[in-house]
Residue, then its C-alpha position, 0 to 999 in steps of 0.5 A: m432497496n424497494r421491491v419493482m415487480g420483485v426486483a430490487a431497485p433503489a429508491f430514487v429522489l427527485g431535489d431541485e438546487g438547494q438538495g444537492p451535494p455541496d461541492e457540486p455547481r448550483t444550477g437551479r435544475r432538479h436532479l435525480s438521486s438514489v436513497g441510500d447511494t453511499d458510492a455517491v456520498a462515501p469517498k473512495k479509498r485511494t488504494p496504497c501501492v506497494l514497489l516490490v523489489e525481489d529478485d526470484a521469480a516464485m517469491r515474487i509471484v507468491c507475494q504480489v498474489n497475497l498482496e493484491s488479493e488484499g487489495f494492494r496495487v503492486v508493481v515489480a522490479d526484479r532489479g535495483a536499477e528497475a526498482l530506482r526507475l518504478a520509484a519515481a515513475e509510480e510514487p509507491d507508498i511503501v517498498l518491499l525490498d529484498v537486500m541481494l539482488p543481481d545488479l545492486g544491492g538493496f542498502e544501495i537502493a535503500a539509500q537512494l531512496k530515503h524518502l519512501p518508507i522501507v521494509f526489507l525482505s531478506a534471507r539475510a537473518s543475522e543481526l547484524d545484517i537486521e540492525r544494518g536495514h535500521q540503520a539503512g532507514a526501514l520500518d521493518y525487515v523480514t527475513k525469509p522465509f517468511d509466511p507470504i499469506a501474513l505478508p499483506e497484515r504486516v505491510r498495512e500494520d507498518l504503512d499504518e503506524f508509519t502513516r500515523s507517526g511519520s517515524a520509520e523509527r516507532v515503526w520499528r520500535m513497534r517490531f523490534g522493541q528499543a534499539 
């Protein structure tokens, strides 16, 4: 930034056809561009979308606020049928799914959303329940109560590892060791 009359101002460069970004059409006209304008050069990162399926209003709000504060776009459902509809409409990057819902069970919903990465959130914390989550193809199984402030980091780690490896099993092993 240059200082003009005590105010920070960007420096501009007059360019011609050969100096613009490579993906812009060449018109032969001159144009102004700012020097160091990283927004014009750097690609925008896509905001990951989380479908949060939780029937407890307080838990839903706490999770949503913490996820949004860490840069996630959050779509919420409090019932299984609504979750299935939103999954089709929103195409989320990851689903945080309560096991016990008033209409459809979380494991039943997971069977219909096999094409999406799923993290179960549940008060059902027995080894049998966690193994059932694993068998349902989940990336992770977070037992309640959990630290909602740590949730966004855990979701990001799960999503990053799933994106890198393409394997729900690999993320599961990262969290729980060998099955």
